[in-house]
MOPAC internal coordinates of N, CA, C and O (Angstrom, degrees):
PM7 1SCF
backbone

  N    0.0000 0     0.00 0     0.00 0    0    0    0
  C    1.4633 1     0.00 0     0.00 0    1    0    0
  C    1.5222 1   107.97 1     0.00 0    2    1    0
  O    1.2310 1   121.55 1   -40.53 1    3    2    1
  N    1.2735 1   114.65 1   139.47 1    3    2    1
  C    1.4878 1   119.00 1  -179.62 1    5    3    2
  C    1.5383 1   109.82 1   -73.40 1    6    5    3
  O    1.2310 1   121.45 1   -23.65 1    7    6    5
  N    1.3118 1   114.84 1   156.35 1    7    6    5
  C    1.4622 1   120.65 1   175.21 1    9    7    6
  C    1.5292 1   110.26 1   -60.90 1   10    9    7
  O    1.2310 1   119.95 1   143.73 1   11   10    9
  N    1.3234 1   117.70 1   -36.27 1   11   10    9
  C    1.4656 1   119.89 1  -179.61 1   13   11   10
  C    1.5340 1   110.41 1   -61.62 1   14   13   11
  O    1.2310 1   120.28 1   134.21 1   15   14   13
  N    1.3126 1   117.06 1   -45.79 1   15   14   13
  C    1.4676 1   119.98 1  -179.64 1   17   15   14
  C    1.5265 1   111.03 1   -64.79 1   18   17   15
  O    1.2310 1   120.57 1   136.11 1   19   18   17
  N    1.2734 1   116.51 1   -43.89 1   19   18   17
  C    1.4853 1   121.19 1   178.97 1   21   19   18
  C    1.5516 1   109.66 1   -60.58 1   22   21   19
  O    1.2310 1   120.69 1   135.63 1   23   22   21
  N    1.3031 1   116.28 1   -44.37 1   23   22   21
  C    1.4644 1   119.84 1  -179.79 1   25   23   22
  C    1.5210 1   111.77 1   -68.19 1   26   25   23
  O    1.2310 1   120.39 1   140.12 1   27   26   25
  N    1.3412 1   116.87 1   -39.88 1   27   26   25
  C    1.4566 1   119.43 1   177.75 1   29   27   26
  C    1.5390 1   111.05 1   -61.53 1   30   29   27
  O    1.2310 1   120.69 1   140.11 1   31   30   29
  N    1.3216 1   116.28 1   -39.89 1   31   30   29
  C    1.4856 1   119.92 1   179.81 1   33   31   30
  C    1.5233 1   110.17 1   -67.40 1   34   33   31
  O    1.2310 1   120.30 1   140.47 1   35   34   33
  N    1.3116 1   117.03 1   -39.53 1   35   34   33
  C    1.4801 1   119.44 1   176.01 1   37   35   34
  C    1.5144 1   110.95 1   -65.14 1   38   37   35
  O    1.2310 1   120.50 1   139.69 1   39   38   37
  N    1.3201 1   116.65 1   -40.31 1   39   38   37
  C    1.4652 1   120.78 1   177.50 1   41   39   38
  C    1.5268 1   110.19 1   -63.36 1   42   41   39
  O    1.2310 1   120.68 1   139.88 1   43   42   41
  N    1.3085 1   116.30 1   -40.12 1   43   42   41
  C    1.4818 1   120.50 1   179.74 1   45   43   42
  C    1.5389 1   109.73 1   -63.59 1   46   45   43
  O    1.2310 1   120.41 1   137.45 1   47   46   45
  N    1.3231 1   116.81 1   -42.55 1   47   46   45
  C    1.4561 1   119.54 1   177.87 1   49   47   46
  C    1.5370 1   110.45 1   -57.80 1   50   49   47
  O    1.2310 1   120.97 1   136.30 1   51   50   49
  N    1.3250 1   115.76 1   -43.70 1   51   50   49
  C    1.4716 1   120.32 1  -178.96 1   53   51   50
  C    1.5270 1   110.94 1   -64.33 1   54   53   51
  O    1.2310 1   120.38 1   137.82 1   55   54   53
  N    1.3134 1   116.88 1   -42.18 1   55   54   53
  C    1.4621 1   119.29 1  -179.79 1   57   55   54
  C    1.5346 1   112.03 1   -65.67 1   58   57   55
  O    1.2310 1   120.75 1   138.99 1   59   58   57
  N    1.3186 1   116.17 1   -41.01 1   59   58   57
  C    1.4622 1   120.77 1   178.21 1   61   59   58
  C    1.5473 1   111.46 1   -64.00 1   62   61   59
  O    1.2310 1   121.54 1   138.79 1   63   62   61
  N    1.3103 1   114.65 1   -41.21 1   63   62   61
  C    1.4602 1   118.88 1   175.10 1   65   63   62
  C    1.5314 1   111.28 1   -61.35 1   66   65   63
  O    1.2310 1   121.06 1   137.62 1   67   66   65
  N    1.3138 1   115.58 1   -42.38 1   67   66   65
  C    1.4654 1   120.01 1   178.85 1   69   67   66
  C    1.5234 1   111.43 1   -62.11 1   70   69   67
  O    1.2310 1   120.27 1   138.08 1   71   70   69
  N    1.3307 1   117.09 1   -41.92 1   71   70   69
  C    1.4713 1   120.51 1   177.38 1   73   71   70
  C    1.5285 1   109.47 1   -57.65 1   74   73   71
  O    1.2310 1   120.10 1   131.48 1   75   74   73
  N    1.3245 1   117.40 1   -48.52 1   75   74   73
  C    1.4415 1   121.34 1  -179.46 1   77   75   74
  C    1.5307 1   111.82 1   -63.18 1   78   77   75
  O    1.2310 1   120.70 1   136.88 1   79   78   77
  N    1.3121 1   116.26 1   -43.12 1   79   78   77
  C    1.4818 1   120.58 1  -179.65 1   81   79   78
  C    1.5191 1   110.41 1   -62.37 1   82   81   79
  O    1.2310 1   120.35 1   132.19 1   83   82   81
  N    1.3322 1   116.94 1   -47.81 1   83   82   81
  C    1.4635 1   119.72 1   179.02 1   85   83   82
  C    1.5142 1   110.84 1   -60.36 1   86   85   83
  O    1.2310 1   119.95 1   139.15 1   87   86   85
  N    1.3455 1   117.70 1   -40.85 1   87   86   85
  C    1.4384 1   119.34 1   179.15 1   89   87   86
  C    1.5226 1   111.38 1   -63.22 1   90   89   87
  O    1.2310 1   120.42 1   138.11 1   91   90   89
  N    1.3135 1   116.80 1   -41.89 1   91   90   89
  C    1.4656 1   120.85 1   176.72 1   93   91   90
  C    1.5367 1   109.76 1   -57.79 1   94   93   91
  O    1.2310 1   120.24 1   135.53 1   95   94   93
  N    1.3122 1   117.14 1   -44.47 1   95   94   93
  C    1.4652 1   121.57 1  -178.11 1   97   95   94
  C    1.5407 1   110.54 1   -67.74 1   98   97   95
  O    1.2310 1   120.10 1   143.50 1   99   98   97
  N    1.3251 1   117.41 1   -36.50 1   99   98   97
  C    1.4652 1   120.77 1   176.37 1  101   99   98
  C    1.5087 1   109.04 1   -62.55 1  102  101   99
  O    1.2310 1   120.97 1   133.73 1  103  102  101
  N    1.3366 1   115.75 1   -46.27 1  103  102  101
  C    1.4641 1   119.91 1  -179.42 1  105  103  102
  C    1.5226 1   113.63 1   -60.77 1  106  105  103
  O    1.2310 1   120.48 1   152.05 1  107  106  105
  N    1.3192 1   116.68 1   -27.95 1  107  106  105
  C    1.4594 1   121.82 1  -178.40 1  109  107  106
  C    1.5313 1   113.29 1   -92.76 1  110  109  107
  O    1.2310 1   120.41 1   161.78 1  111  110  109
  N    1.3205 1   116.83 1   -18.22 1  111  110  109
  C    1.4750 1   120.78 1  -173.85 1  113  111  110
  C    1.5078 1   110.97 1   -67.64 1  114  113  111
  O    1.2310 1   120.85 1   -39.26 1  115  114  113
  N    1.3102 1   115.98 1   140.74 1  115  114  113
  C    1.4676 1   122.18 1   177.68 1  117  115  114
  C    1.5046 1   112.18 1   -96.37 1  118  117  115
  O    1.2310 1   120.53 1   153.00 1  119  118  117
  N    1.3315 1   116.59 1   -27.00 1  119  118  117
  C    1.4706 1   121.74 1  -174.10 1  121  119  118
  C    1.5305 1   109.74 1   -91.66 1  122  121  119
  O    1.2310 1   120.35 1   -46.43 1  123  122  121
  N    1.3415 1   116.94 1   133.57 1  123  122  121
  C    1.4696 1   121.16 1  -178.89 1  125  123  122
  C    1.5388 1   111.51 1   -62.30 1  126  125  123
  O    1.2310 1   120.36 1   139.20 1  127  126  125
  N    1.3239 1   116.92 1   -40.80 1  127  126  125
  C    1.4764 1   119.25 1  -178.72 1  129  127  126
  C    1.5110 1   110.30 1   -65.84 1  130  129  127
  O    1.2310 1   120.35 1   141.24 1  131  130  129
  N    1.3164 1   116.93 1   -38.76 1  131  130  129
  C    1.4721 1   119.77 1   177.59 1  133  131  130
  C    1.5153 1   109.36 1   -62.14 1  134  133  131
  O    1.2310 1   119.83 1   132.83 1  135  134  133
  N    1.3261 1   117.93 1   -47.17 1  135  134  133
  C    1.4685 1   120.50 1   178.10 1  137  135  134
  C    1.5179 1   112.21 1   -59.09 1  138  137  135
  O    1.2310 1   121.04 1   138.33 1  139  138  137
  N    1.3255 1   115.62 1   -41.67 1  139  138  137
  C    1.4771 1   120.00 1  -179.15 1  141  139  138
  C    1.5290 1   112.68 1   -64.08 1  142  141  139
  O    1.2310 1   120.94 1   133.67 1  143  142  141
  N    1.3402 1   115.81 1   -46.33 1  143  142  141
  C    1.4798 1   119.57 1   178.68 1  145  143  142
  C    1.5263 1   111.08 1   -64.15 1  146  145  143
  O    1.2310 1   120.62 1   134.75 1  147  146  145
  N    1.3380 1   116.43 1   -45.25 1  147  146  145
  C    1.4439 1   119.84 1  -179.82 1  149  147  146
  C    1.5354 1   111.41 1   -63.08 1  150  149  147
  O    1.2310 1   120.02 1   141.66 1  151  150  149
  N    1.3132 1   117.57 1   -38.34 1  151  150  149
  C    1.4641 1   121.07 1   177.91 1  153  151  150
  C    1.5333 1   110.75 1   -63.22 1  154  153  151
  O    1.2310 1   121.30 1   139.98 1  155  154  153
  N    1.3154 1   115.11 1   -40.02 1  155  154  153
  C    1.4716 1   119.59 1   177.43 1  157  155  154
  C    1.5350 1   110.39 1   -61.64 1  158  157  155
  O    1.2310 1   120.84 1   133.76 1  159  158  157
  N    1.3153 1   116.00 1   -46.24 1  159  158  157
  C    1.4597 1   120.49 1   179.52 1  161  159  158
  C    1.5222 1   110.57 1   -64.19 1  162  161  159
  O    1.2310 1   120.57 1   136.60 1  163  162  161
  N    1.3314 1   116.51 1   -43.40 1  163  162  161
  C    1.4865 1   121.28 1   177.21 1  165  163  162
  C    1.5093 1   111.29 1   -55.71 1  166  165  163
  O    1.2310 1   121.11 1   137.34 1  167  166  165
  N    1.3632 1   115.48 1   -42.66 1  167  166  165
  C    1.4649 1   119.45 1  -178.49 1  169  167  166
  C    1.5426 1   111.51 1   -68.02 1  170  169  167
  O    1.2310 1   120.48 1   146.64 1  171  170  169
  N    1.3389 1   116.69 1   -33.36 1  171  170  169
  C    1.4777 1   119.97 1   174.01 1  173  171  170
  C    1.5276 1   110.35 1   -64.26 1  174  173  171
  O    1.2310 1   120.30 1   141.51 1  175  174  173
  N    1.3205 1   117.03 1   -38.49 1  175  174  173
  C    1.4613 1   119.99 1   177.07 1  177  175  174
  C    1.5465 1   109.89 1   -64.21 1  178  177  175
  O    1.2310 1   120.41 1   142.24 1  179  178  177
  N    1.3164 1   116.82 1   -37.76 1  179  178  177
  C    1.4578 1   119.62 1   177.78 1  181  179  178
  C    1.5374 1   110.40 1   -64.20 1  182  181  179
  O    1.2310 1   120.62 1   144.41 1  183  182  181
  N    1.3186 1   116.42 1   -35.59 1  183  182  181
  C    1.4719 1   118.99 1   174.32 1  185  183  182
  C    1.5121 1   111.34 1   -62.96 1  186  185  183
  O    1.2310 1   120.47 1   139.90 1  187  186  185
  N    1.3207 1   116.71 1   -40.10 1  187  186  185
  C    1.4876 1   120.91 1   177.04 1  189  187  186
  C    1.5385 1   109.24 1   -62.30 1  190  189  187
  O    1.2310 1   119.34 1   139.76 1  191  190  189
  N    1.3200 1   118.86 1   -40.24 1  191  190  189
  C    1.4484 1   121.71 1   177.46 1  193  191  190
  C    1.5093 1   109.45 1   -58.25 1  194  193  191
  O    1.2310 1   120.07 1   132.86 1  195  194  193
  N    1.3105 1   117.47 1   -47.14 1  195  194  193
  C    1.4685 1   121.33 1  -178.56 1  197  195  194
  C    1.5219 1   110.96 1   -62.78 1  198  197  195
  O    1.2310 1   119.78 1   139.20 1  199  198  197
  N    1.3286 1   118.03 1   -40.80 1  199  198  197
  C    1.4522 1   121.36 1   178.13 1  201  199  198
  C    1.5181 1   112.08 1   -63.02 1  202  201  199
  O    1.2310 1   120.94 1   137.86 1  203  202  201
  N    1.3119 1   115.81 1   -42.14 1  203  202  201
  C    1.4730 1   120.45 1  -179.93 1  205  203  202
  C    1.5223 1   111.24 1   -67.72 1  206  205  203
  O    1.2310 1   120.58 1   138.82 1  207  206  205
  N    1.3148 1   116.51 1   -41.18 1  207  206  205
  C    1.4620 1   119.52 1   178.75 1  209  207  206
  C    1.5312 1   109.54 1   -64.27 1  210  209  207
  O    1.2310 1   119.84 1   139.86 1  211  210  209
  N    1.3209 1   117.91 1   -40.14 1  211  210  209
  C    1.4773 1   121.00 1   177.83 1  213  211  210
  C    1.5458 1   109.21 1   -58.28 1  214  213  211
  O    1.2310 1   120.57 1   135.68 1  215  214  213
  N    1.3182 1   116.51 1   -44.32 1  215  214  213
  C    1.4653 1   119.97 1   179.07 1  217  215  214
  C    1.5429 1   111.21 1   -65.01 1  218  217  215
  O    1.2310 1   120.23 1   137.13 1  219  218  217
  N    1.3163 1   117.17 1   -42.87 1  219  218  217
  C    1.4745 1   119.97 1   179.11 1  221  219  218
  C    1.5362 1   109.80 1   -60.58 1  222  221  219
  O    1.2310 1   120.75 1   137.10 1  223  222  221
  N    1.3206 1   116.17 1   -42.90 1  223  222  221
  C    1.4583 1   120.13 1  -178.49 1  225  223  222
  C    1.5423 1   108.93 1   -63.62 1  226  225  223
  O    1.2310 1   120.41 1   142.96 1  227  226  225
  N    1.2843 1   116.82 1   -37.04 1  227  226  225
  C    1.4836 1   121.44 1  -178.83 1  229  227  226
  C    1.5168 1   111.75 1   -69.62 1  230  229  227
  O    1.2310 1   120.43 1   138.93 1  231  230  229
  N    1.3397 1   116.79 1   -41.07 1  231  230  229
  C    1.4448 1   121.23 1  -170.95 1  233  231  230
  C    1.5259 1   115.36 1   -93.42 1  234  233  231
  O    1.2310 1   120.61 1   162.08 1  235  234  233
  N    1.3378 1   116.44 1   -17.92 1  235  234  233
  C    1.4753 1   120.73 1  -176.36 1  237  235  234
  C    1.5141 1   109.08 1  -119.18 1  238  237  235
  O    1.2310 1   120.79 1   -77.15 1  239  238  237
  N    1.3344 1   116.09 1   102.85 1  239  238  237
  C    1.4526 1   121.21 1  -175.73 1  241  239  238
  C    1.5480 1   112.28 1   -61.88 1  242  241  239
  O    1.2310 1   120.65 1   142.11 1  243  242  241
  N    1.3085 1   116.36 1   -37.89 1  243  242  241
  C    1.4754 1   119.30 1  -179.55 1  245  243  242
  C    1.5349 1   109.56 1   -68.44 1  246  245  243
  O    1.2310 1   120.49 1   138.97 1  247  246  245
  N    1.3251 1   116.67 1   -41.03 1  247  246  245
  C    1.4719 1   119.54 1   178.67 1  249  247  246
  C    1.5145 1   110.10 1   -62.62 1  250  249  247
  O    1.2310 1   120.73 1   137.77 1  251  250  249
  N    1.3234 1   116.22 1   -42.23 1  251  250  249
  C    1.4582 1   121.31 1   178.95 1  253  251  250
  C    1.5103 1   111.42 1   -60.66 1  254  253  251
  O    1.2310 1   120.37 1   138.00 1  255  254  253
  N    1.3421 1   116.90 1   -42.00 1  255  254  253
  C    1.4432 1   120.95 1   179.03 1  257  255  254
  C    1.5423 1   110.72 1   -64.19 1  258  257  255
  O    1.2310 1   120.47 1   142.37 1  259  258  257
  N    1.3124 1   116.71 1   -37.63 1  259  258  257
  C    1.4743 1   120.34 1   177.94 1  261  259  258
  C    1.5139 1   111.42 1   -64.58 1  262  261  259
  O    1.2310 1   120.66 1   137.08 1  263  262  261
  N    1.3601 1   116.33 1   -42.92 1  263  262  261
  C    1.4437 1   118.76 1   176.32 1  265  263  262
  C    1.5237 1   112.17 1   -60.23 1  266  265  263
  O    1.2310 1   121.11 1   136.57 1  267  266  265
  N    1.3143 1   115.48 1   -43.43 1  267  266  265
  C    1.4831 1   120.51 1  -179.54 1  269  267  266
  C    1.5159 1   110.61 1   -63.38 1  270  269  267
  O    1.2310 1   119.79 1   140.55 1  271  270  269
  N    1.3395 1   118.01 1   -39.45 1  271  270  269
  C    1.4773 1   120.92 1   176.85 1  273  271  270
  C    1.5227 1   109.85 1   -60.27 1  274  273  271
  O    1.2310 1   119.46 1   135.74 1  275  274  273
  N    1.3123 1   118.64 1   -44.26 1  275  274  273
  C    1.4353 1   122.21 1  -176.48 1  277  275  274
  C    1.5408 1   111.54 1   -71.33 1  278  277  275
  O    1.2310 1   120.58 1   150.40 1  279  278  277
  N    1.3092 1   116.49 1   -29.60 1  279  278  277
  C    1.4686 1   120.67 1  -179.49 1  281  279  278
  C    1.5164 1   111.40 1   -76.07 1  282  281  279
  O    1.2310 1   121.24 1   164.43 1  283  282  281
  N    1.3136 1   115.23 1   -15.57 1  283  282  281
  C    1.4593 1   120.77 1   176.21 1  285  283  282
  C    1.4699 1   112.07 1    75.44 1  286  285  283
  O    1.2310 1   120.10 1   180.00 1  287  286  285

């Protein structure tokens, strides 16, 4: 496995963890502005997830095939 793929997968793990962490903080927040800002940041992290997945699909032929199988 190339270093790029390994690093992209590690980055994806971090982004997914960040999405979950921000959501947990949103769920616990009492202030509307805090929830709004955290939701915005969470959504940016989701964009990062999409960008990383796009790169993984481009660089890893087996991963791309698996996505295509699941998409039907």
